[in-house]
Backbone as numpy.savetxt, mean C-alpha at the origin, in Angstrom:
# Nx Ny Nz CAx CAy CAz Cx Cy Cz
-12.36 -3.54 12.37 -11.00 -3.17 11.68 -10.75 -5.02 10.96
-10.61 -5.39 9.35 -9.68 -6.28 9.32 -7.97 -7.09 10.13
-7.96 -8.42 10.06 -7.07 -8.46 10.15 -6.35 -9.10 9.03
-4.50 -8.56 9.70 -3.61 -8.19 9.09 -3.04 -9.03 8.24
-2.18 -10.25 7.78 -1.66 -11.25 8.65 0.45 -10.41 7.98
0.54 -10.68 9.66 1.91 -10.66 10.32 2.73 -10.29 9.34
2.15 -11.56 8.29 3.47 -11.63 6.81 3.91 -10.16 6.02
2.52 -9.82 5.77 1.65 -8.78 5.18 2.13 -7.41 5.72
1.88 -7.71 6.41 2.24 -5.80 7.76 3.88 -6.08 7.34
4.71 -7.25 7.81 5.90 -7.41 7.29 6.15 -6.51 6.38
5.87 -7.36 4.95 5.91 -6.11 4.10 6.26 -5.39 4.10
4.97 -4.44 4.00 4.46 -3.78 3.69 5.50 -1.99 4.68
5.73 -2.73 5.84 6.71 -1.96 6.78 7.86 -1.41 6.02
8.37 -2.93 5.06 10.10 -3.40 5.04 9.69 -2.68 3.26
9.02 -2.56 3.20 8.58 -1.95 1.78 8.22 -0.19 1.41
8.12 0.59 2.15 7.75 1.91 3.29 8.91 1.73 3.69
9.79 1.44 4.78 11.09 1.46 5.24 12.58 1.62 3.70
11.91 1.14 3.17 12.66 1.06 2.04 12.86 2.16 1.35
11.58 2.73 0.61 11.11 3.79 -0.38 11.47 5.20 0.38
11.28 4.91 1.37 10.92 6.42 2.12 12.51 6.96 2.94
12.90 5.66 3.64 13.88 5.97 4.50 14.06 6.34 6.01
12.76 5.15 6.39 11.87 5.36 7.52 12.48 4.24 8.28
12.31 4.14 9.44 12.99 2.66 10.64 11.28 2.45 10.33
11.17 0.95 9.66 10.11 0.33 10.29 9.40 0.22 11.35
10.25 -0.31 12.91 9.40 0.22 13.67 8.78 1.21 14.29
8.56 2.85 13.22 8.18 3.65 13.95 6.71 3.85 12.99
6.83 3.04 11.83 5.76 2.83 11.23 4.27 2.25 12.35
3.13 1.72 11.77 1.97 1.46 13.03 0.87 1.38 11.54
0.73 0.03 11.49 -1.03 -0.17 10.60 -2.07 0.63 11.26
-2.60 1.77 10.97 -4.14 2.59 11.38 -5.31 1.34 10.80
-5.21 1.59 9.59 -6.66 1.11 9.09 -6.61 0.17 8.23
-7.25 -0.53 7.90 -7.62 -1.91 6.79 -8.80 -2.07 6.86
-8.80 -2.19 5.10 -10.43 -2.68 4.84 -10.31 -3.66 3.67
-10.86 -4.31 3.23 -11.65 -4.74 2.58 -11.31 -4.04 1.58
-11.49 -5.08 -0.13 -11.59 -4.09 -1.16 -11.10 -5.18 -2.53
-11.86 -4.82 -3.26 -11.68 -5.32 -4.96 -11.73 -4.45 -5.67
-10.38 -4.82 -6.80 -10.55 -4.01 -7.96 -11.04 -4.73 -8.88
-10.76 -3.95 -10.88 -11.17 -4.36 -11.90 -9.94 -4.76 -12.38
-8.67 -5.36 -11.73 -7.42 -5.31 -12.88 -5.81 -5.97 -12.13
-5.62 -6.30 -12.94 -4.71 -6.94 -11.52 -3.55 -6.37 -10.94
-3.18 -4.98 -11.46 -2.74 -3.75 -11.36 -3.81 -2.74 -10.24
-4.58 -3.32 -9.05 -4.91 -3.17 -8.21 -5.57 -2.12 -8.82
-6.03 -1.09 -9.35 -6.28 -0.37 -10.21 -5.75 0.44 -9.84
-4.46 1.10 -10.66 -3.42 1.85 -9.62 -2.53 1.88 -11.14
-2.50 0.91 -12.47 -2.01 1.40 -12.81 -1.46 2.27 -14.14
-0.41 2.41 -13.95 0.86 3.53 -14.83 -0.22 3.78 -16.16
-0.12 4.86 -16.90 -0.38 5.40 -18.38 0.49 3.83 -19.68
-0.17 3.10 -20.16 0.36 2.33 -20.41 0.92 1.11 -20.53
0.61 1.36 -19.11 1.25 -0.54 -18.48 0.11 -1.58 -18.62
0.69 -2.51 -19.36 -0.30 -3.86 -18.83 -0.94 -4.35 -18.00
-2.22 -4.02 -17.29 -2.39 -4.77 -16.77 -3.47 -6.14 -17.00
-3.32 -7.36 -16.34 -4.38 -8.61 -15.96 -6.15 -7.41 -15.67
-7.09 -8.77 -16.54 -7.94 -7.56 -16.65 -9.25 -9.26 -15.38
-8.99 -8.91 -14.35 -9.48 -9.75 -13.82 -9.79 -9.73 -12.26
-10.77 -9.23 -11.66 -11.48 -9.20 -10.77 -10.26 -10.19 -9.73
-9.52 -8.58 -8.73 -9.53 -9.39 -7.34 -9.73 -8.26 -6.05
-9.19 -9.32 -5.19 -9.68 -9.13 -3.70 -8.65 -8.84 -2.72
-7.98 -8.13 -2.52 -7.84 -7.96 -1.39 -8.19 -6.70 0.17
-6.92 -5.92 -0.08 -7.19 -4.82 1.31 -7.38 -3.87 1.03
-7.67 -2.70 1.25 -6.49 -1.26 1.55 -5.78 -1.11 2.85
-4.68 -1.27 2.92 -4.30 -0.96 3.59 -2.98 0.66 4.31
-3.56 1.06 5.64 -3.23 2.69 5.51 -2.66 2.23 6.92
-0.41 2.97 6.43 0.24 2.53 7.71 0.35 4.50 8.07
1.16 4.13 8.93 1.18 5.76 9.72 2.85 5.87 10.70
3.94 6.86 10.32 4.70 6.89 11.37 4.37 7.74 12.04
3.07 8.70 12.63 2.23 10.18 13.42 2.47 11.07 11.98
3.35 10.80 11.68 3.21 12.36 10.34 2.40 12.15 9.07
3.52 11.00 8.79 2.49 10.75 7.45 1.99 9.86 7.48
1.99 9.76 5.91 0.71 8.33 6.14 0.86 7.48 4.85
0.99 6.43 4.97 0.71 5.24 3.30 -0.24 4.55 2.76
-1.32 4.71 1.43 -1.74 4.09 2.05 -1.84 2.68 -0.04
-2.11 2.37 0.83 -1.81 0.57 -0.03 -2.94 -0.37 -0.45
-3.06 -0.55 -1.94 -3.89 -1.76 -2.06 -3.39 -2.84 -2.47
-3.78 -3.88 -1.17 -2.58 -5.15 -1.75 -3.61 -6.18 -1.71
-2.91 -7.12 -2.01 -3.98 -8.27 -2.80 -2.99 -10.31 -2.43
-2.41 -9.44 -1.51 -0.99 -11.17 -1.18 -0.17 -10.43 -0.72
1.01 -11.24 0.11 2.53 -11.41 0.05 3.56 -10.13 -1.06
3.51 -10.67 -2.07 3.99 -9.82 -3.26 2.75 -9.24 -4.19
2.12 -8.61 -3.28 1.23 -7.42 -4.77 0.16 -6.90 -3.84
1.02 -5.90 -4.10 0.34 -4.26 -3.35 1.23 -3.29 -3.84
-0.06 -2.65 -4.06 0.68 -0.73 -4.63 0.70 0.38 -3.80
1.86 1.34 -3.42 1.02 2.17 -3.26 0.11 3.12 -3.99
-1.08 4.23 -3.38 -2.13 4.63 -3.73 -1.49 6.53 -3.58
-0.46 6.69 -4.03 0.64 8.07 -4.28 -0.98 9.07 -3.56
-2.27 9.18 -4.52 -3.11 10.10 -5.08 -3.97 10.16 -3.08
-3.94 9.44 -2.37 -4.41 8.99 -1.28 -3.50 9.01 -0.12
-2.11 9.29 -0.30 -1.48 8.70 0.42 -0.78 10.60 0.79
-0.78 10.18 2.40 0.41 11.93 2.63 1.84 11.42 2.82
2.42 11.61 1.90 3.71 11.51 1.65 5.27 12.33 2.76
6.16 11.80 2.80 6.63 13.23 3.26 7.39 14.20 2.52
7.62 15.17 2.17 7.75 15.84 1.47 8.76 16.30 0.54
9.49 15.41 1.02 11.34 15.56 0.51 10.95 14.15 -1.02
9.52 13.51 -1.34 9.36 12.19 -2.02 8.04 13.22 -3.06
8.84 12.66 -4.00 7.48 13.19 -5.23 6.47 11.81 -5.33
5.09 13.32 -5.52 3.83 12.38 -6.08 3.46 12.06 -7.27
4.36 10.45 -7.57 4.23 10.24 -8.83 3.16 10.01 -9.61
């Protein structure tokens, strides 16, 4: 497993906690893999969204609370997106 910056880990946990109403200490990083994407939206742009066309390197990071799984495409502390189709989100949260 790749080593993830503590700042990036903290940011992902906080973002997940804020969006899904989970306490950050309940979340654990279970997988980190190097990855690359073909655009600034980390290959997760939504319909009609303008994404910069550039090769972007980063990581695929998976968090869990023991029941659910969140898979993020990460290119930096403030550049990450939740890959909803690859995640196992809590049932009360609609997948977009």
